[in-house]
N, CA, C and O atoms as CSV, one atom per row, in Angstrom:
chain,resi,resn,atom,element,x,y,z
A,1,UNK,N,N,3.044,-10.259,5.715
A,1,UNK,CA,C,3.546,-9.962,4.406
A,1,UNK,C,C,2.895,-8.656,3.945
A,1,UNK,O,O,1.675,-8.505,4.007
A,2,UNK,N,N,3.704,-7.737,3.493
A,2,UNK,CA,C,3.177,-6.474,2.981
A,2,UNK,C,C,2.555,-6.686,1.603
A,2,UNK,O,O,2.913,-7.614,0.879
A,3,UNK,N,N,1.617,-5.807,1.260
A,3,UNK,CA,C,0.880,-5.924,0.007
A,3,UNK,C,C,1.829,-5.954,-1.188
A,3,UNK,O,O,1.620,-6.735,-2.117
A,4,UNK,N,N,2.861,-5.124,-1.181
A,4,UNK,CA,C,3.825,-5.118,-2.288
A,4,UNK,C,C,4.502,-6.488,-2.422
A,4,UNK,O,O,4.683,-6.986,-3.533
A,5,UNK,N,N,4.873,-7.089,-1.295
A,5,UNK,CA,C,5.505,-8.410,-1.322
A,5,UNK,C,C,4.545,-9.469,-1.859
A,5,UNK,O,O,4.960,-10.387,-2.568
A,6,UNK,N,N,3.267,-9.340,-1.523
A,6,UNK,CA,C,2.260,-10.250,-2.060
A,6,UNK,C,C,2.231,-10.173,-3.580
A,6,UNK,O,O,2.180,-11.204,-4.251
A,7,UNK,N,N,2.264,-8.973,-4.124
A,7,UNK,CA,C,2.266,-8.808,-5.584
A,7,UNK,C,C,3.469,-9.501,-6.214
A,7,UNK,O,O,3.336,-10.191,-7.225
A,8,UNK,N,N,4.629,-9.316,-5.621
A,8,UNK,CA,C,5.857,-9.924,-6.152
A,8,UNK,C,C,5.766,-11.442,-6.101
A,8,UNK,O,O,6.052,-12.115,-7.091
A,9,UNK,N,N,5.369,-11.986,-4.952
A,9,UNK,CA,C,5.283,-13.446,-4.792
A,9,UNK,C,C,4.199,-14.049,-5.684
A,9,UNK,O,O,4.379,-15.135,-6.233
A,10,UNK,N,N,3.078,-13.349,-5.827
A,10,UNK,CA,C,1.990,-13.865,-6.668
A,10,UNK,C,C,2.417,-13.931,-8.125
A,10,UNK,O,O,2.151,-14.925,-8.801
A,11,UNK,N,N,3.072,-12.893,-8.615
A,11,UNK,CA,C,3.514,-12.899,-10.008
A,11,UNK,C,C,4.630,-13.917,-10.251
A,11,UNK,O,O,4.811,-14.384,-11.375
A,12,UNK,N,N,5.372,-14.258,-9.205
A,12,UNK,CA,C,6.419,-15.277,-9.321
A,12,UNK,C,C,5.850,-16.692,-9.189
A,12,UNK,O,O,6.578,-17.669,-9.365
A,13,UNK,N,N,4.547,-16.810,-8.880
A,13,UNK,CA,C,3.915,-18.116,-8.762
A,13,UNK,C,C,4.114,-18.802,-7.429
A,13,UNK,O,O,3.942,-20.017,-7.337
A,14,UNK,N,N,4.469,-18.062,-6.395
A,14,UNK,CA,C,4.749,-18.656,-5.088
A,14,UNK,C,C,3.540,-18.734,-4.165
A,14,UNK,O,O,3.598,-19.407,-3.136
A,15,UNK,N,N,2.444,-18.060,-4.511
A,15,UNK,CA,C,1.268,-18.018,-3.642
A,15,UNK,C,C,0.327,-19.173,-4.005
A,15,UNK,O,O,-0.042,-19.341,-5.167
A,16,UNK,N,N,-0.051,-19.956,-3.007
A,16,UNK,CA,C,-0.953,-21.092,-3.220
A,16,UNK,C,C,-2.415,-20.649,-3.279
A,16,UNK,O,O,-3.172,-21.105,-4.136
A,17,UNK,N,N,-2.807,-19.760,-2.367
A,17,UNK,CA,C,-4.184,-19.273,-2.343
A,17,UNK,C,C,-4.278,-18.044,-1.451
A,17,UNK,O,O,-3.380,-17.750,-0.662
A,18,UNK,N,N,-5.398,-17.335,-1.604
A,18,UNK,CA,C,-5.721,-16.185,-0.765
A,18,UNK,C,C,-7.048,-16.446,-0.083
A,18,UNK,O,O,-7.969,-16.996,-0.685
A,19,UNK,N,N,-7.142,-16.047,1.182
A,19,UNK,CA,C,-8.404,-16.113,1.906
A,19,UNK,C,C,-8.772,-14.711,2.359
A,19,UNK,O,O,-7.932,-13.973,2.875
A,20,UNK,N,N,-10.024,-14.351,2.164
A,20,UNK,CA,C,-10.572,-13.117,2.702
A,20,UNK,C,C,-11.368,-13.529,3.921
A,20,UNK,O,O,-12.450,-14.104,3.799
A,21,UNK,N,N,-10.837,-13.237,5.097
A,21,UNK,CA,C,-11.410,-13.714,6.352
A,21,UNK,C,C,-12.342,-12.649,6.925
A,21,UNK,O,O,-11.940,-11.511,7.166
A,22,UNK,N,N,-13.595,-13.047,7.136
A,22,UNK,CA,C,-14.601,-12.154,7.701
A,22,UNK,C,C,-14.496,-12.186,9.218
A,22,UNK,O,O,-14.544,-13.251,9.835
A,23,UNK,N,N,-14.351,-11.004,9.812
A,23,UNK,CA,C,-14.272,-10.890,11.264
A,23,UNK,C,C,-15.506,-10.171,11.799
A,23,UNK,O,O,-16.243,-9.527,11.051
A,24,UNK,N,N,-15.711,-10.291,13.082
A,24,UNK,CA,C,-16.830,-9.607,13.726
A,24,UNK,C,C,-16.717,-8.102,13.498
A,24,UNK,O,O,-15.620,-7.545,13.535
A,25,UNK,N,N,-17.837,-7.457,13.267
A,25,UNK,CA,C,-17.845,-6.013,13.073
A,25,UNK,C,C,-17.747,-5.596,11.620
A,25,UNK,O,O,-17.549,-4.415,11.333
A,26,UNK,N,N,-17.882,-6.535,10.699
A,26,UNK,CA,C,-17.850,-6.189,9.285
A,26,UNK,C,C,-16.471,-5.864,8.753
A,26,UNK,O,O,-16.338,-5.115,7.785
A,27,UNK,N,N,-15.444,-6.419,9.374
A,27,UNK,CA,C,-14.064,-6.208,8.941
A,27,UNK,C,C,-13.570,-7.474,8.254
A,27,UNK,O,O,-13.898,-8.587,8.666
A,28,UNK,N,N,-12.784,-7.291,7.208
A,28,UNK,CA,C,-12.187,-8.409,6.487
A,28,UNK,C,C,-10.679,-8.244,6.491
A,28,UNK,O,O,-10.176,-7.122,6.416
A,29,UNK,N,N,-9.953,-9.347,6.578
A,29,UNK,CA,C,-8.498,-9.335,6.455
A,29,UNK,C,C,-8.094,-10.382,5.419
A,29,UNK,O,O,-8.778,-11.390,5.238
A,30,UNK,N,N,-6.991,-10.131,4.752
A,30,UNK,CA,C,-6.474,-11.069,3.757
A,30,UNK,C,C,-5.439,-11.976,4.392
A,30,UNK,O,O,-4.617,-11.539,5.197
A,31,UNK,N,N,-5.491,-13.239,4.021
A,31,UNK,CA,C,-4.553,-14.240,4.502
A,31,UNK,C,C,-3.952,-14.926,3.276
A,31,UNK,O,O,-4.678,-15.439,2.425
A,32,UNK,N,N,-2.637,-14.930,3.196
A,32,UNK,CA,C,-1.919,-15.544,2.081
A,32,UNK,C,C,-1.425,-16.909,2.513
A,32,UNK,O,O,-0.850,-17.050,3.592
A,33,UNK,N,N,-1.643,-17.923,1.674
A,33,UNK,CA,C,-1.112,-19.261,1.934
A,33,UNK,C,C,0.035,-19.500,0.965
A,33,UNK,O,O,-0.131,-19.476,-0.254
A,34,UNK,N,N,1.215,-19.733,1.555
A,34,UNK,CA,C,2.421,-19.876,0.755
A,34,UNK,C,C,3.417,-20.733,1.529
A,34,UNK,O,O,3.638,-20.502,2.717
A,35,UNK,N,N,4.007,-21.702,0.882
A,35,UNK,CA,C,5.013,-22.569,1.507
A,35,UNK,C,C,4.503,-23.225,2.794
A,35,UNK,O,O,5.257,-23.377,3.755
A,36,UNK,N,N,3.228,-23.610,2.811
A,36,UNK,CA,C,2.668,-24.277,3.974
A,36,UNK,C,C,2.366,-23.361,5.143
A,36,UNK,O,O,2.057,-23.842,6.234
A,37,UNK,N,N,2.446,-22.051,4.946
A,37,UNK,CA,C,2.183,-21.087,6.015
A,37,UNK,C,C,1.032,-20.179,5.616
A,37,UNK,O,O,0.790,-19.941,4.433
A,38,UNK,N,N,0.328,-19.678,6.620
A,38,UNK,CA,C,-0.713,-18.677,6.415
A,38,UNK,C,C,-0.203,-17.362,6.994
A,38,UNK,O,O,0.127,-17.282,8.178
A,39,UNK,N,N,-0.141,-16.336,6.156
A,39,UNK,CA,C,0.395,-15.040,6.565
A,39,UNK,C,C,-0.637,-13.944,6.351
A,39,UNK,O,O,-1.305,-13.925,5.318
A,40,UNK,N,N,-0.783,-13.019,7.320
A,40,UNK,CA,C,-1.697,-11.898,7.101
A,40,UNK,C,C,-1.061,-10.880,6.156
A,40,UNK,O,O,0.160,-10.732,6.121
A,41,UNK,N,N,-1.894,-10.185,5.397
A,41,UNK,CA,C,-1.406,-9.123,4.522
A,41,UNK,C,C,-1.404,-7.824,5.316
A,41,UNK,O,O,-2.376,-7.494,5.997
A,42,UNK,N,N,-0.304,-7.098,5.220
A,42,UNK,CA,C,-0.133,-5.860,5.987
A,42,UNK,C,C,-0.023,-4.666,5.053
A,42,UNK,O,O,0.315,-4.810,3.878
A,43,UNK,N,N,-0.313,-3.484,5.590
A,43,UNK,CA,C,-0.188,-2.261,4.805
A,43,UNK,C,C,1.268,-1.804,4.780
A,43,UNK,O,O,2.149,-2.490,5.300
A,44,UNK,N,N,1.515,-0.643,4.174
A,44,UNK,CA,C,2.888,-0.149,4.035
A,44,UNK,C,C,3.515,0.226,5.373
A,44,UNK,O,O,4.730,0.410,5.454
A,45,UNK,N,N,2.698,0.343,6.434
A,45,UNK,CA,C,3.212,0.673,7.767
A,45,UNK,C,C,3.406,-0.571,8.635
A,45,UNK,O,O,3.798,-0.469,9.798
A,46,UNK,N,N,3.127,-1.752,8.059
A,46,UNK,CA,C,3.303,-2.997,8.793
A,46,UNK,C,C,2.119,-3.392,9.654
A,46,UNK,O,O,2.220,-4.328,10.446
A,47,UNK,N,N,0.991,-2.694,9.514
A,47,UNK,CA,C,-0.221,-3.047,10.262
A,47,UNK,C,C,-1.111,-3.917,9.385
A,47,UNK,O,O,-1.129,-3.766,8.164
A,48,UNK,N,N,-1.847,-4.826,10.013
A,48,UNK,CA,C,-2.722,-5.724,9.258
A,48,UNK,C,C,-3.712,-4.898,8.453
A,48,UNK,O,O,-4.372,-4.002,8.979
A,49,UNK,N,N,-3.802,-5.217,7.172
A,49,UNK,CA,C,-4.672,-4.514,6.243
A,49,UNK,C,C,-6.126,-4.894,6.518
A,49,UNK,O,O,-6.490,-6.068,6.443
A,50,UNK,N,N,-6.955,-3.901,6.837
A,50,UNK,CA,C,-8.378,-4.119,7.081
A,50,UNK,C,C,-9.147,-3.678,5.849
A,50,UNK,O,O,-8.924,-2.589,5.319
A,51,UNK,N,N,-10.052,-4.531,5.399
A,51,UNK,CA,C,-10.865,-4.255,4.221
A,51,UNK,C,C,-12.325,-4.178,4.625
A,51,UNK,O,O,-12.726,-4.744,5.642
A,52,UNK,N,N,-13.128,-3.470,3.818
A,52,UNK,CA,C,-14.538,-3.231,4.152
A,52,UNK,C,C,-15.494,-4.234,3.530
A,52,UNK,O,O,-16.605,-4.424,4.025
A,53,UNK,N,N,-15.068,-4.882,2.439
A,53,UNK,CA,C,-15.993,-5.753,1.715
A,53,UNK,C,C,-15.221,-6.624,0.729
A,53,UNK,O,O,-14.011,-6.476,0.560
A,54,UNK,N,N,-15.950,-7.535,0.083
A,54,UNK,CA,C,-15.359,-8.351,-0.973
A,54,UNK,C,C,-14.929,-7.443,-2.123
A,54,UNK,O,O,-13.848,-7.624,-2.683
A,55,UNK,N,N,-15.761,-6.474,-2.478
A,55,UNK,CA,C,-15.412,-5.561,-3.574
A,55,UNK,C,C,-14.176,-4.728,-3.244
A,55,UNK,O,O,-13.350,-4.475,-4.120
A,56,UNK,N,N,-14.044,-4.304,-2.002
A,56,UNK,CA,C,-12.846,-3.567,-1.589
A,56,UNK,C,C,-11.608,-4.452,-1.767
A,56,UNK,O,O,-10.573,-3.984,-2.244
A,57,UNK,N,N,-11.713,-5.725,-1.384
A,57,UNK,CA,C,-10.598,-6.661,-1.554
A,57,UNK,C,C,-10.262,-6.821,-3.030
A,57,UNK,O,O,-9.088,-6.835,-3.402
A,58,UNK,N,N,-11.281,-6.940,-3.872
A,58,UNK,CA,C,-11.037,-7.081,-5.311
A,58,UNK,C,C,-10.321,-5.851,-5.864
A,58,UNK,O,O,-9.434,-5.977,-6.708
A,59,UNK,N,N,-10.700,-4.668,-5.394
A,59,UNK,CA,C,-10.021,-3.443,-5.836
A,59,UNK,C,C,-8.548,-3.460,-5.442
A,59,UNK,O,O,-7.678,-3.108,-6.238
A,60,UNK,N,N,-8.279,-3.869,-4.215
A,60,UNK,CA,C,-6.899,-3.923,-3.712
A,60,UNK,C,C,-6.076,-4.965,-4.472
A,60,UNK,O,O,-4.878,-4.774,-4.682
A,61,UNK,N,N,-6.711,-6.065,-4.885
A,61,UNK,CA,C,-6.010,-7.189,-5.508
A,61,UNK,C,C,-6.030,-7.162,-7.041
A,61,UNK,O,O,-5.616,-8.134,-7.672
A,62,UNK,N,N,-6.495,-6.090,-7.640
A,62,UNK,CA,C,-6.693,-6.074,-9.090
A,62,UNK,C,C,-5.416,-6.301,-9.899
A,62,UNK,O,O,-5.507,-6.711,-11.056
A,63,UNK,N,N,-4.239,-6.054,-9.343
A,63,UNK,CA,C,-2.983,-6.252,-10.072
A,63,UNK,C,C,-2.443,-7.670,-9.941
A,63,UNK,O,O,-1.432,-8.006,-10.558
A,64,UNK,N,N,-3.105,-8.508,-9.143
A,64,UNK,CA,C,-2.642,-9.881,-8.951
A,64,UNK,C,C,-3.076,-10.775,-10.106
A,64,UNK,O,O,-4.102,-10.525,-10.740
A,65,UNK,N,N,-2.294,-11.817,-10.379
A,65,UNK,CA,C,-2.775,-12.839,-11.315
A,65,UNK,C,C,-3.911,-13.610,-10.647
A,65,UNK,O,O,-4.106,-13.518,-9.435
A,66,UNK,N,N,-4.656,-14.368,-11.445
A,66,UNK,CA,C,-5.748,-15.169,-10.883
A,66,UNK,C,C,-5.182,-16.230,-9.949
A,66,UNK,O,O,-4.260,-16.967,-10.299
A,67,UNK,N,N,-5.760,-16.289,-8.752
A,67,UNK,CA,C,-5.351,-17.249,-7.732
A,67,UNK,C,C,-6.608,-17.863,-7.118
A,67,UNK,O,O,-7.684,-17.271,-7.200
A,68,UNK,N,N,-6.486,-19.039,-6.505
A,68,UNK,CA,C,-7.614,-19.526,-5.727
A,68,UNK,C,C,-7.909,-18.508,-4.612
A,68,UNK,O,O,-7.012,-18.120,-3.864
A,69,UNK,N,N,-9.165,-18.086,-4.513
A,69,UNK,CA,C,-9.566,-17.018,-3.597
A,69,UNK,C,C,-10.823,-17.472,-2.883
A,69,UNK,O,O,-11.793,-17.872,-3.528
A,70,UNK,N,N,-10.820,-17.414,-1.550
A,70,UNK,CA,C,-11.951,-17.891,-0.753
A,70,UNK,C,C,-12.392,-16.831,0.251
A,70,UNK,O,O,-11.578,-16.105,0.823
A,71,UNK,N,N,-13.693,-16.768,0.441
A,71,UNK,CA,C,-14.270,-15.986,1.528
A,71,UNK,C,C,-14.429,-16.946,2.698
A,71,UNK,O,O,-15.049,-18.000,2.558
A,72,UNK,N,N,-13.875,-16.589,3.848
A,72,UNK,CA,C,-13.857,-17.484,5.004
A,72,UNK,C,C,-14.640,-16.842,6.151
A,72,UNK,O,O,-14.361,-15.716,6.563
A,73,UNK,N,N,-15.633,-17.594,6.657
A,73,UNK,CA,C,-16.425,-17.165,7.807
A,73,UNK,C,C,-16.216,-18.172,8.922
A,73,UNK,O,O,-16.304,-19.380,8.702
A,74,UNK,N,N,-15.938,-17.672,10.126
A,74,UNK,CA,C,-15.845,-18.555,11.286
A,74,UNK,C,C,-17.254,-18.973,11.696
A,74,UNK,O,O,-18.230,-18.288,11.392
A,75,UNK,N,N,-17.343,-20.086,12.378
A,75,UNK,CA,C,-18.633,-20.518,12.912
A,75,UNK,C,C,-19.112,-19.483,13.917
A,75,UNK,O,O,-18.328,-19.007,14.738
A,76,UNK,N,N,-20.360,-19.138,13.864
A,76,UNK,CA,C,-20.918,-18.144,14.782
A,76,UNK,C,C,-20.771,-18.604,16.234
A,76,UNK,O,O,-20.599,-17.772,17.125
A,77,UNK,N,N,-20.835,-19.900,16.481
A,77,UNK,CA,C,-20.707,-20.407,17.846
A,77,UNK,C,C,-19.311,-20.172,18.413
A,77,UNK,O,O,-19.142,-20.074,19.628
A,78,UNK,N,N,-18.303,-20.081,17.530
A,78,UNK,CA,C,-16.948,-19.829,17.989
A,78,UNK,C,C,-16.810,-18.430,18.571
A,78,UNK,O,O,-15.920,-18.184,19.385
A,79,UNK,N,N,-17.685,-17.506,18.162
A,79,UNK,CA,C,-17.592,-16.124,18.600
A,79,UNK,C,C,-18.500,-15.828,19.796
A,79,UNK,O,O,-18.452,-14.727,20.345
A,80,UNK,N,N,-19.322,-16.792,20.203
A,80,UNK,CA,C,-20.265,-16.565,21.290
A,80,UNK,C,C,-19.612,-16.876,22.634
A,80,UNK,O,O,-18.902,-17.873,22.769
A,81,UNK,N,N,-19.849,-16.035,23.609
A,81,UNK,CA,C,-19.313,-16.241,24.949
A,81,UNK,C,C,-19.980,-17.444,25.602
A,81,UNK,O,O,-21.188,-17.643,25.474
A,82,UNK,N,N,-19.194,-18.231,26.292
A,82,UNK,CA,C,-19.731,-19.359,27.039
A,82,UNK,C,C,-19.956,-20.621,26.240
A,82,UNK,O,O,-20.339,-21.644,26.807
A,83,UNK,N,N,-19.730,-20.580,24.941
A,83,UNK,CA,C,-19.921,-21.775,24.124
A,83,UNK,C,C,-18.633,-22.592,24.117
A,83,UNK,O,O,-17.531,-22.046,24.101
A,84,UNK,N,N,-18.796,-23.886,24.130
A,84,UNK,CA,C,-17.648,-24.779,24.047
A,84,UNK,C,C,-17.024,-24.661,22.656
A,84,UNK,O,O,-17.745,-24.517,21.669
A,85,UNK,N,N,-15.700,-24.721,22.568
A,85,UNK,CA,C,-15.076,-24.677,21.239
A,85,UNK,C,C,-15.541,-25.851,20.386
A,85,UNK,O,O,-15.577,-26.992,20.846
A,86,UNK,N,N,-15.886,-25.563,19.167
A,86,UNK,CA,C,-16.335,-26.606,18.244
A,86,UNK,C,C,-15.151,-27.109,17.436
A,86,UNK,O,O,-14.199,-26.371,17.182
A,87,UNK,N,N,-15.219,-28.357,17.039
A,87,UNK,CA,C,-14.141,-28.965,16.266
A,87,UNK,C,C,-14.482,-28.960,14.778
A,87,UNK,O,O,-14.136,-29.899,14.061
A,88,UNK,N,N,-15.162,-27.907,14.309
A,88,UNK,CA,C,-15.519,-27.864,12.900
A,88,UNK,C,C,-14.722,-26.772,12.193
A,88,UNK,O,O,-14.228,-25.827,12.809
A,89,UNK,N,N,-14.621,-26.937,10.904
A,89,UNK,CA,C,-13.869,-26.002,10.082
A,89,UNK,C,C,-14.721,-24.780,9.764
A,89,UNK,O,O,-15.947,-24.877,9.711
A,90,UNK,N,N,-14.075,-23.616,9.547
A,90,UNK,CA,C,-14.842,-22.437,9.132
A,90,UNK,C,C,-15.417,-22.645,7.734
A,90,UNK,O,O,-14.922,-23.470,6.966
A,91,UNK,N,N,-16.446,-21.904,7.418
A,91,UNK,CA,C,-17.065,-21.949,6.102
A,91,UNK,C,C,-16.136,-21.260,5.100
A,91,UNK,O,O,-15.768,-20.100,5.288
A,92,UNK,N,N,-15.758,-21.976,4.036
A,92,UNK,CA,C,-14.875,-21.439,2.988
A,92,UNK,C,C,-15.624,-21.499,1.666
A,92,UNK,O,O,-15.968,-22.578,1.184
A,93,UNK,N,N,-15.872,-20.327,1.083
A,93,UNK,CA,C,-16.620,-20.242,-0.164
A,93,UNK,C,C,-15.698,-19.689,-1.247
A,93,UNK,O,O,-15.157,-18.595,-1.082
A,94,UNK,N,N,-15.505,-20.413,-2.348
A,94,UNK,CA,C,-14.683,-19.868,-3.435
A,94,UNK,C,C,-15.378,-18.646,-4.049
A,94,UNK,O,O,-16.584,-18.661,-4.297
A,95,UNK,N,N,-14.600,-17.603,-4.285
A,95,UNK,CA,C,-15.117,-16.403,-4.932
A,95,UNK,C,C,-14.162,-15.994,-6.046
A,95,UNK,O,O,-13.005,-16.414,-6.077
A,96,UNK,N,N,-14.654,-15.181,-6.943
A,96,UNK,CA,C,-13.844,-14.694,-8.057
A,96,UNK,C,C,-13.004,-13.517,-7.609
A,96,UNK,O,O,-13.419,-12.740,-6.749
A,97,UNK,N,N,-11.837,-13.386,-8.183
A,97,UNK,CA,C,-11.002,-12.224,-7.895
A,97,UNK,C,C,-11.486,-11.005,-8.667
A,97,UNK,O,O,-11.093,-9.880,-8.357
A,98,UNK,N,N,-12.336,-11.215,-9.668
A,98,UNK,CA,C,-12.879,-10.117,-10.451
A,98,UNK,C,C,-14.333,-9.898,-10.103
A,98,UNK,O,O,-15.035,-10.829,-9.706
A,99,UNK,N,N,-14.781,-8.677,-10.251
A,99,UNK,CA,C,-16.181,-8.362,-10.011
A,99,UNK,C,C,-17.045,-9.093,-11.030
A,99,UNK,O,O,-16.633,-9.300,-12.171
A,100,UNK,N,N,-18.234,-9.478,-10.615
A,100,UNK,CA,C,-19.147,-10.222,-11.492
A,100,UNK,C,C,-19.809,-9.322,-12.541
A,100,UNK,O,O,-20.516,-9.820,-13.416
A,101,UNK,N,N,-19.595,-8.040,-12.466
A,101,UNK,CA,C,-20.258,-7.117,-13.398
A,101,UNK,C,C,-19.609,-7.156,-14.703
A,101,UNK,O,O,-20.024,-6.448,-15.620
């Protein structure tokens, strides 16, 4: 889903929640949950939008209405070579869409 489409769907009340997913290397991606599906947010060129931080995500999302917003971290063991896949859920921490300042 492109960022513009996210704005339209969010203002129409169709978005259930947003997740800011932390990836290896200090990269974050946005995931939209809508109609029982999880969709990545893409830029205007159709490539997955990469963000640098929680504050960067808040800047990008400042035009959205308030939505449930979570910072999601995968288990570190899931990213380690040679480790058996774990059957546990990633860490999901609720965060504010607005800066705390």
